[in-house]
TIPALO-705360 format. One record per residue: x, y negated, z negated of N, C-alpha, C in turn; residue in three letters; residue number from 1. Coordinates in nm, 3 decimals, always signed. Layout:
N
- n_px  n_py  n_pz  ca_px  ca_py  ca_pz  c_px  c_py  c_pz  res  n
- X  Y  Z  X  Y  Z  X  Y  Z  ALA  NUM
...
end
This chain:
191
- n_px  n_py  n_pz  ca_px  ca_py  ca_pz  c_px  c_py  c_pz  res  n
- -1.733  -6.175  -3.962  -1.720  -6.045  -3.900  -1.819  -5.951  -3.968  MET  1
- -1.887  -5.871  -3.888  -1.987  -5.781  -3.943  -1.921  -5.665  -4.018  SER  2
- -1.999  -5.605  -4.106  -1.949  -5.489  -4.180  -1.922  -5.372  -4.087  LYS  3
- -2.002  -5.359  -3.982  -1.982  -5.255  -3.883  -1.846  -5.273  -3.814  LYS  4
- -1.815  -5.397  -3.780  -1.688  -5.427  -3.714  -1.570  -5.396  -3.808  GLN  5
- -1.581  -5.437  -3.933  -1.473  -5.411  -4.030  -1.456  -5.261  -4.050  ILE  6
- -1.567  -5.189  -4.062  -1.560  -5.044  -4.082  -1.495  -4.976  -3.962  LEU  7
- -1.533  -5.016  -3.840  -1.474  -4.957  -3.720  -1.323  -4.982  -3.715  ALA  8
- -1.281  -5.104  -3.743  -1.138  -5.136  -3.744  -1.067  -5.062  -3.857  LEU  9
- -1.134  -5.046  -3.971  -1.077  -4.974  -4.085  -1.050  -4.828  -4.046  PHE  10
- -1.146  -4.763  -3.984  -1.128  -4.623  -3.943  -1.020  -4.613  -3.836  VAL  11
- -1.025  -4.706  -3.740  -0.921  -4.706  -3.633  -0.781  -4.719  -3.693  CYS  12
- -0.768  -4.795  -3.798  -0.638  -4.813  -3.863  -0.603  -4.697  -3.955  SER  13
- -0.702  -4.645  -4.024  -0.679  -4.536  -4.120  -0.626  -4.410  -4.051  LEU  14
- -0.678  -4.380  -3.935  -0.641  -4.256  -3.867  -0.491  -4.251  -3.835  VAL  15
- -0.434  -4.350  -3.763  -0.289  -4.339  -3.736  -0.203  -4.347  -3.861  PRO  16
- -0.246  -4.423  -3.961  -0.167  -4.427  -4.085  -0.171  -4.292  -4.156  TRP  17
- -0.284  -4.225  -4.155  -0.295  -4.093  -4.217  -0.209  -3.992  -4.143  THR  18
- -0.220  -3.993  -4.011  -0.142  -3.899  -3.930  +0.008  -3.925  -3.948  VAL  19
- +0.048  -4.050  -3.933  +0.190  -4.083  -3.944  +0.248  -4.050  -4.080  GLY  20
- +0.178  -4.092  -4.185  +0.229  -4.067  -4.320  +0.221  -3.919  -4.358  ASN  21
- +0.128  -3.847  -4.300  +0.120  -3.704  -4.326  +0.229  -3.625  -4.254  GLY  22
- +0.268  -3.673  -4.136  +0.366  -3.599  -4.056  +0.511  -3.632  -4.089  LEU  23
- +0.540  -3.755  -4.124  +0.680  -3.797  -4.142  +0.760  -3.704  -4.234  VAL  24
- +0.709  -3.665  -4.349  +0.790  -3.577  -4.434  +0.809  -3.436  -4.377  PRO  25
- +0.718  -3.393  -4.290  +0.723  -3.256  -4.240  +0.797  -3.243  -4.108  LEU  26
- +0.810  -3.351  -4.034  +0.874  -3.342  -3.902  +1.018  -3.294  -3.907  LEU  27
- +1.101  -3.339  -4.003  +1.238  -3.284  -4.008  +1.239  -3.133  -4.036  PRO  28
- +1.146  -3.088  -4.117  +1.137  -2.944  -4.146  +1.100  -2.868  -4.018  VAL  29
- +1.003  -2.920  -3.946  +0.962  -2.858  -3.821  +1.077  -2.859  -3.720  TYR  30
- +1.149  -2.970  -3.713  +1.262  -2.981  -3.620  +1.368  -2.877  -3.652  ALA  31
- +1.398  -2.857  -3.781  +1.500  -2.757  -3.817  +1.450  -2.617  -3.787  THR  32
- +1.321  -2.592  -3.800  +1.267  -2.461  -3.763  +1.282  -2.435  -3.614  GLN  33
- +1.285  -2.543  -3.536  +1.302  -2.529  -3.391  +1.448  -2.531  -3.350  LEU  34
- +1.540  -2.529  -3.448  +1.681  -2.517  -3.418  +1.763  -2.644  -3.428  GLY  35
- +1.705  -2.753  -3.473  +1.781  -2.878  -3.486  +1.868  -2.874  -3.610  ALA  36
- +1.988  -2.927  -3.600  +2.071  -2.944  -3.719  +2.030  -3.077  -3.785  ASP  37
- +2.078  -3.107  -3.905  +2.036  -3.230  -3.973  +2.060  -3.358  -3.892  PRO  38
- +2.170  -3.364  -3.819  +2.198  -3.484  -3.737  +2.096  -3.497  -3.625  ALA  39
- +2.067  -3.386  -3.557  +1.968  -3.390  -3.448  +1.830  -3.426  -3.501  ALA  40
- +1.795  -3.378  -3.620  +1.666  -3.414  -3.680  +1.660  -3.563  -3.709  ALA  41
- +1.771  -3.620  -3.753  +1.776  -3.764  -3.778  +1.764  -3.844  -3.649  GLY  42
- +1.833  -3.801  -3.545  +1.822  -3.869  -3.415  +1.680  -3.859  -3.360  TYR  43
- +1.621  -3.744  -3.380  +1.483  -3.722  -3.336  +1.388  -3.821  -3.402  TYR  44
- +1.400  -3.838  -3.533  +1.313  -3.933  -3.603  +1.342  -4.076  -3.560  LEU  45
- +1.469  -4.109  -3.540  +1.505  -4.244  -3.494  +1.443  -4.272  -3.358  ALA  46
- +1.449  -4.175  -3.269  +1.388  -4.190  -3.136  +1.238  -4.211  -3.147  PHE  47
- +1.174  -4.140  -3.239  +1.031  -4.154  -3.259  +0.996  -4.295  -3.308  SER  48
- +1.074  -4.347  -3.401  +1.048  -4.482  -3.452  +1.076  -4.588  -3.346  TYR  49
- +1.171  -4.561  -3.257  +1.193  -4.651  -3.144  +1.068  -4.656  -3.056  PHE  50
- +1.008  -4.539  -3.031  +0.886  -4.533  -2.951  +0.771  -4.606  -3.021  ALA  51
- +0.765  -4.600  -3.152  +0.664  -4.673  -3.229  +0.678  -4.823  -3.204  LEU  52
- +0.801  -4.872  -3.210  +0.826  -5.014  -3.186  +0.793  -5.054  -3.043  ALA  53
- +0.828  -4.969  -2.947  +0.795  -4.998  -2.807  +0.643  -5.004  -2.789  VAL  54
- +0.571  -4.916  -2.856  +0.425  -4.918  -2.850  +0.367  -5.048  -2.903  GLY  55
- +0.422  -5.098  -3.013  +0.374  -5.224  -3.069  +0.401  -5.341  -2.974  ALA  56
- +0.518  -5.342  -2.913  +0.551  -5.449  -2.817  +0.461  -5.437  -2.694  VAL  57
- +0.439  -5.314  -2.648  +0.353  -5.292  -2.531  +0.211  -5.341  -2.557  ALA  58
- +0.164  -5.331  -2.680  +0.029  -5.378  -2.713  +0.015  -5.527  -2.688  ALA  59
- +0.114  -5.603  -2.730  +0.110  -5.747  -2.706  +0.112  -5.778  -2.558  GLY  60
- +0.197  -5.707  -2.484  +0.206  -5.728  -2.340  +0.073  -5.693  -2.272  TRP  61
- +0.017  -5.575  -2.306  -0.111  -5.533  -2.247  -0.223  -5.629  -2.282  LEU  62
- -0.225  -5.673  -2.406  -0.329  -5.765  -2.452  -0.325  -5.895  -2.373  SER  63
- -0.207  -5.948  -2.353  -0.194  -6.072  -2.275  -0.222  -6.050  -2.127  ASP  64
- -0.172  -5.942  -2.075  -0.182  -5.917  -1.930  -0.324  -5.876  -1.889  ARG  65
- -0.383  -5.785  -1.961  -0.514  -5.733  -1.923  -0.630  -5.812  -1.982  LEU  66
- -0.601  -5.887  -2.088  -0.706  -5.959  -2.162  -0.812  -5.862  -2.215  ARG  67
- -0.769  -5.740  -2.238  -0.856  -5.637  -2.293  -0.784  -5.572  -2.410  ARG  68
- -0.853  -5.550  -2.515  -0.792  -5.486  -2.632  -0.861  -5.357  -2.668  ARG  69
- -0.991  -5.352  -2.648  -1.069  -5.237  -2.690  -1.038  -5.113  -2.606  LYS  70
- -1.034  -5.127  -2.476  -1.010  -5.010  -2.390  -0.871  -4.949  -2.413  MET  71
- -0.762  -5.027  -2.420  -0.633  -4.965  -2.452  -0.631  -4.900  -2.590  PRO  72
- -0.707  -4.957  -2.685  -0.717  -4.896  -2.818  -0.781  -4.758  -2.809  LEU  73
- -0.889  -4.748  -2.734  -0.958  -4.619  -2.717  -0.870  -4.521  -2.641  ILE  74
- -0.804  -4.567  -2.536  -0.718  -4.479  -2.455  -0.601  -4.427  -2.537  ILE  75
- -0.541  -4.513  -2.619  -0.428  -4.466  -2.701  -0.475  -4.361  -2.802  SER  76
- -0.595  -4.378  -2.856  -0.649  -4.278  -2.946  -0.679  -4.146  -2.875  GLY  77
- -0.737  -4.155  -2.756  -0.766  -4.034  -2.678  -0.638  -3.961  -2.639  LEU  78
- -0.535  -4.035  -2.600  -0.408  -3.975  -2.559  -0.343  -3.900  -2.674  ALA  79
- -0.359  -3.949  -2.795  -0.297  -3.885  -2.910  -0.352  -3.746  -2.941  GLY  80
- -0.474  -3.719  -2.903  -0.538  -3.590  -2.936  -0.464  -3.472  -2.873  ILE  81
- -0.450  -3.468  -2.740  -0.377  -3.353  -2.683  -0.228  -3.354  -2.717  PRO  82
- -0.171  -3.472  -2.736  -0.029  -3.479  -2.772  -0.006  -3.411  -2.907  ILE  83
- -0.090  -3.443  -3.005  -0.077  -3.382  -3.138  -0.093  -3.231  -3.130  ALA  84
- -0.189  -3.186  -3.053  -0.210  -3.042  -3.040  -0.088  -2.976  -2.976  TRP  85
- -0.032  -3.038  -2.873  +0.085  -2.982  -2.805  +0.209  -2.978  -2.894  LEU  86
- +0.221  -3.073  -2.986  +0.337  -3.072  -3.077  +0.339  -2.941  -3.156  ILE  87
- +0.224  -2.888  -3.191  +0.217  -2.763  -3.265  +0.249  -2.641  -3.183  GLY  88
- +0.263  -2.657  -3.053  +0.292  -2.545  -2.965  +0.428  -2.555  -2.899  ARG  89
- +0.504  -2.657  -2.932  +0.633  -2.681  -2.869  +0.734  -2.575  -2.914  VAL  90
- +0.832  -2.546  -2.827  +0.927  -2.441  -2.859  +1.069  -2.485  -2.881  GLY  91
- +1.098  -2.616  -2.862  +1.235  -2.662  -2.881  +1.236  -2.809  -2.926  ASN  92
- +1.351  -2.853  -2.970  +1.365  -2.988  -3.025  +1.342  -3.095  -2.918  ILE  93
- +1.376  -3.065  -2.793  +1.359  -3.165  -2.687  +1.212  -3.191  -2.661  TRP  94
- +1.133  -3.087  -2.654  +0.989  -3.103  -2.638  +0.927  -3.173  -2.757  GLY  95
- +0.973  -3.134  -2.876  +0.925  -3.198  -2.997  +0.957  -3.347  -2.996  LEU  96
- +1.078  -3.382  -2.954  +1.119  -3.523  -2.950  +1.032  -3.603  -2.854  SER  97
- +1.010  -3.550  -2.736  +0.931  -3.624  -2.637  +0.787  -3.640  -2.681  MET  98
- +0.727  -3.533  -2.730  +0.586  -3.540  -2.770  +0.567  -3.628  -2.893  LEU  99
- +0.658  -3.619  -2.990  +0.646  -3.703  -3.108  +0.663  -3.849  -3.070  THR  100
- +0.757  -3.878  -2.981  +0.775  -4.016  -2.935  +0.648  -4.066  -2.866  ALA  101
- +0.584  -3.981  -2.789  +0.459  -4.022  -2.722  +0.349  -4.049  -2.825  MET  102
- +0.340  -3.965  -2.927  +0.239  -3.985  -3.032  +0.267  -4.112  -3.110  LEU  103
- +0.394  -4.136  -3.143  +0.431  -4.257  -3.217  +0.409  -4.382  -3.131  TRP  104
- +0.433  -4.372  -3.001  +0.404  -4.483  -2.909  +0.255  -4.517  -2.916  PHE  105
- +0.171  -4.415  -2.908  +0.026  -4.438  -2.918  -0.011  -4.502  -3.051  CYS  106
- +0.054  -4.457  -3.159  +0.027  -4.516  -3.290  +0.069  -4.662  -3.297  GLY  107
- +0.187  -4.694  -3.247  +0.232  -4.833  -3.246  +0.142  -4.921  -3.162  GLY  108
- +0.103  -4.871  -3.047  +0.013  -4.944  -2.958  -0.121  -4.968  -3.028  LEU  109
- -0.178  -4.862  -3.084  -0.308  -4.874  -3.149  -0.308  -4.966  -3.269  GLY  110
- -0.209  -4.952  -3.355  -0.205  -5.037  -3.475  -0.186  -5.185  -3.439  LEU  111
- -0.104  -5.213  -3.339  -0.087  -5.352  -3.297  -0.215  -5.407  -3.235  ALA  112
- -0.283  -5.325  -3.155  -0.410  -5.370  -3.095  -0.517  -5.394  -3.202  LEU  113
- -0.516  -5.315  -3.307  -0.610  -5.336  -3.417  -0.584  -5.471  -3.482  ILE  114
- -0.456  -5.503  -3.503  -0.421  -5.634  -3.558  -0.463  -5.748  -3.467  GLY  115
- -0.444  -5.730  -3.337  -0.483  -5.833  -3.241  -0.635  -5.851  -3.241  ILE  116
- -0.708  -5.740  -3.234  -0.854  -5.747  -3.236  -0.904  -5.813  -3.365  LEU  117
- -0.843  -5.778  -3.475  -0.884  -5.836  -3.603  -0.860  -5.985  -3.605  THR  118
- -0.742  -6.026  -3.563  -0.710  -6.168  -3.562  -0.801  -6.248  -3.471  GLY  119
- -0.839  -6.190  -3.358  -0.927  -6.260  -3.264  -1.073  -6.259  -3.308  LEU  120
- -1.112  -6.160  -3.386  -1.252  -6.146  -3.423  -1.287  -6.212  -3.556  SER  121
- -1.193  -6.218  -3.648  -1.223  -6.271  -3.781  -1.224  -6.424  -3.778  ALA  122
- -1.317  -6.480  -3.850  -1.323  -6.625  -3.863  -1.216  -6.676  -3.958  GLY  123
- -1.188  -6.804  -3.950  -1.085  -6.864  -4.036  -1.113  -6.839  -4.183  ASP  124
- -1.239  -6.846  -4.221  -1.275  -6.834  -4.362  -1.276  -6.691  -4.413  ASP  125
- -1.259  -6.592  -4.325  -1.263  -6.452  -4.367  -1.141  -6.372  -4.327  GLU  126
- -1.049  -6.434  -4.256  -0.934  -6.362  -4.202  -0.852  -6.294  -4.312  ARG  127
- -0.826  -6.362  -4.422  -0.749  -6.303  -4.532  -0.819  -6.183  -4.592  GLY  128
- -0.949  -6.194  -4.611  -1.027  -6.083  -4.666  -1.023  -5.963  -4.572  LYS  129
- -1.043  -5.986  -4.443  -1.047  -5.876  -4.347  -0.911  -5.809  -4.336  VAL  130
- -0.804  -5.889  -4.324  -0.671  -5.828  -4.317  -0.637  -5.758  -4.449  PHE  131
- -0.684  -5.810  -4.560  -0.663  -5.743  -4.689  -0.730  -5.608  -4.695  GLY  132
- -0.853  -5.602  -4.645  -0.925  -5.474  -4.642  -0.851  -5.375  -4.552  ILE  133
- -0.808  -5.421  -4.435  -0.738  -5.332  -4.342  -0.602  -5.288  -4.396  LEU  134
- -0.541  -5.370  -4.480  -0.411  -5.329  -4.536  -0.425  -5.210  -4.631  SER  135
- -0.543  -5.185  -4.680  -0.567  -5.069  -4.765  -0.545  -4.938  -4.690  LEU  136
- -0.556  -4.942  -4.558  -0.542  -4.819  -4.480  -0.402  -4.761  -4.488  THR  137
- -0.302  -4.845  -4.510  -0.164  -4.794  -4.520  -0.151  -4.699  -4.638  THR  138
- -0.187  -4.744  -4.755  -0.177  -4.661  -4.875  -0.275  -4.545  -4.876  GLY  139
- -0.397  -4.572  -4.833  -0.498  -4.465  -4.829  -0.457  -4.357  -4.729  LEU  140
- -0.402  -4.400  -4.615  -0.353  -4.304  -4.517  -0.240  -4.219  -4.571  GLY  141
- -0.150  -4.282  -4.648  -0.040  -4.208  -4.709  -0.094  -4.105  -4.809  ALA  142
- -0.194  -4.145  -4.885  -0.253  -4.054  -4.984  -0.321  -3.936  -4.915  LEU  143
- -0.406  -3.965  -4.817  -0.479  -3.858  -4.748  -0.382  -3.769  -4.670  ILE  144
- -0.294  -3.829  -4.594  -0.198  -3.752  -4.515  -0.106  -3.669  -4.603  GLY  145
- -0.058  -3.729  -4.710  +0.033  -3.657  -4.799  -0.033  -3.542  -4.871  GLY  146
- -0.160  -3.557  -4.906  -0.230  -3.451  -4.978  -0.274  -3.336  -4.886  LEU  147
- -0.290  -3.363  -4.758  -0.348  -3.260  -4.671  -0.248  -3.186  -4.584  THR  148
- -0.155  -3.256  -4.521  -0.071  -3.190  -4.422  +0.020  -3.083  -4.483  THR  149
- +0.083  -3.113  -4.593  +0.170  -3.014  -4.657  +0.093  -2.891  -4.700  GLY  150
- -0.026  -2.912  -4.753  -0.110  -2.800  -4.795  -0.145  -2.712  -4.675  PHE  151
- -0.183  -2.775  -4.565  -0.220  -2.698  -4.445  -0.101  -2.620  -4.391  ILE  152
- +0.016  -2.685  -4.384  +0.136  -2.615  -4.335  +0.171  -2.498  -4.425  VAL  153
- +0.163  -2.519  -4.555  +0.197  -2.413  -4.650  +0.103  -2.294  -4.638  ASP  154
- -0.024  -2.322  -4.616  -0.123  -2.215  -4.608  -0.129  -2.147  -4.472  ARG  155
- -0.128  -2.230  -4.363  -0.158  -2.175  -4.230  -0.052  -2.203  -4.125  TRP  156
- +0.049  -2.283  -4.156  +0.158  -2.306  -4.061  +0.143  -2.435  -3.980  GLY  157
- +0.251  -2.466  -3.909  +0.255  -2.590  -3.832  +0.154  -2.596  -3.717  PHE  158
- +0.135  -2.488  -3.640  +0.036  -2.498  -3.531  -0.104  -2.534  -3.580  PRO  159
- -0.147  -2.476  -3.691  -0.278  -2.508  -3.747  -0.283  -2.652  -3.796  THR  160
- -0.175  -2.698  -3.859  -0.172  -2.835  -3.907  -0.183  -2.933  -3.792  MET  161
- -0.111  -2.908  -3.682  -0.119  -2.998  -3.568  -0.256  -2.991  -3.499  PHE  162
- -0.321  -2.876  -3.503  -0.459  -2.867  -3.453  -0.551  -2.951  -3.540  THR  163
- -0.534  -2.944  -3.672  -0.614  -3.026  -3.763  -0.590  -3.175  -3.739  ALA  164
- -0.465  -3.213  -3.715  -0.432  -3.352  -3.685  -0.502  -3.395  -3.556  VAL  165
- -0.499  -3.310  -3.455  -0.566  -3.343  -3.328  -0.716  -3.362  -3.348  ALA  166
- -0.777  -3.276  -3.428  -0.921  -3.291  -3.456  -0.947  -3.421  -3.532  VAL  167
- -0.864  -3.452  -3.629  -0.879  -3.575  -3.707  -0.864  -3.698  -3.618  PHE  168
- -0.774  -3.690  -3.520  -0.751  -3.803  -3.430  -0.874  -3.838  -3.346  LEU  169
- -0.970  -3.750  -3.336  -1.093  -3.780  -3.263  -1.165  -3.901  -3.323  ILE  170
- -1.149  -3.921  -3.452  -1.215  -4.035  -3.518  -1.167  -4.169  -3.463  LEU  171
- -1.042  -4.177  -3.420  -0.985  -4.302  -3.372  -1.059  -4.356  -3.249  TRP  172
- -1.066  -4.281  -3.137  -1.138  -4.338  -3.023  -1.288  -4.353  -3.048  PRO  173
- -1.346  -4.267  -3.131  -1.488  -4.283  -3.163  -1.512  -4.415  -3.236  LEU  174
- -1.429  -4.445  -3.333  -1.443  -4.572  -3.405  -1.404  -4.689  -3.315  ALA  175
- -1.315  -4.665  -3.220  -1.272  -4.771  -3.129  -1.381  -4.821  -3.036  GLY  176
- -1.487  -4.747  -3.024  -1.600  -4.789  -2.940  -1.673  -4.908  -3.003  ILE  177
- -1.674  -4.918  -3.135  -1.760  -5.012  -3.203  -1.710  -5.155  -3.218  PHE  178
- -1.580  -5.179  -3.230  -1.541  -5.320  -3.244  -1.580  -5.401  -3.120  PRO  179
- -1.631  -5.522  -3.146  -1.658  -5.612  -3.034  -1.557  -5.726  -3.038  ASP  180
- -1.555  -5.804  -2.933  -1.455  -5.909  -2.923  -1.510  -6.044  -2.967  ARG  181
- -1.629  -6.047  -3.020  -1.688  -6.175  -3.059  -1.610  -6.234  -3.174  LYS  182
- -1.589  -6.361  -3.166  -1.519  -6.434  -3.270  -1.616  -6.462  -3.382  ARG  183
- -1.573  -6.437  -3.504  -1.658  -6.462  -3.619  -1.625  -6.594  -3.683  GLY  184
- -1.705  -6.633  -3.777  -1.677  -6.752  -3.861  -1.660  -6.879  -3.782  GLY  185
- -1.564  -6.959  -3.826  -1.544  -7.094  -3.771  -1.420  -7.106  -3.686  THR  186
- -1.363  -6.994  -3.644  -1.242  -6.998  -3.564  -1.268  -7.063  -3.429  SER  187
- -1.162  -7.114  -3.371  -1.174  -7.172  -3.238  -1.057  -7.129  -3.154  SER  188
- -1.073  -7.134  -3.023  -0.965  -7.101  -2.930  -0.950  -6.953  -2.909  GLY  189
- -0.876  -6.912  -2.804  -0.842  -6.772  -2.778  -0.960  -6.682  -2.762  GLY  190
- -0.937  -6.559  -2.716  -1.041  -6.458  -2.702  -1.036  -6.358  -2.811  ARG  191
end
């Protein structure tokens, strides 16, 4: 697998991990500001994680059905941009729940498609190395997201933070343009 391909997949993976890890600690605070009690905030997060799981399952279904991985990856990244921006403008817990679930669905879909693309593109002799490199995005995303989102909310508020998240999400579909479906190394079978 080329370095360009690994870098593109790395960025595609880093973006949703950064967004997700940056938002998770702040979403209950935002929900309570919108009038949710602690139980409703917990249900809201549970619903969001359900949407994340549905997105991951949908990725497998789409991948098998459409035999395309790159276009759904780009579309899920593009869809996340306005959704993230709208989350910062929502006025109640119901809107917050629906929009967050949509964003988490896009994240689950995108992360699963990245894994599928990686598995199909990496050769047998490099698959461990490539998946190891991509696994760094989880921790790096937590570090970047954790260091930035709280600071932005503290300084400028939730609407500004969600605008910053929407701008950051632009990197996902841009990087999604670069991965190709060519199989690397000595792998055989499948697309």
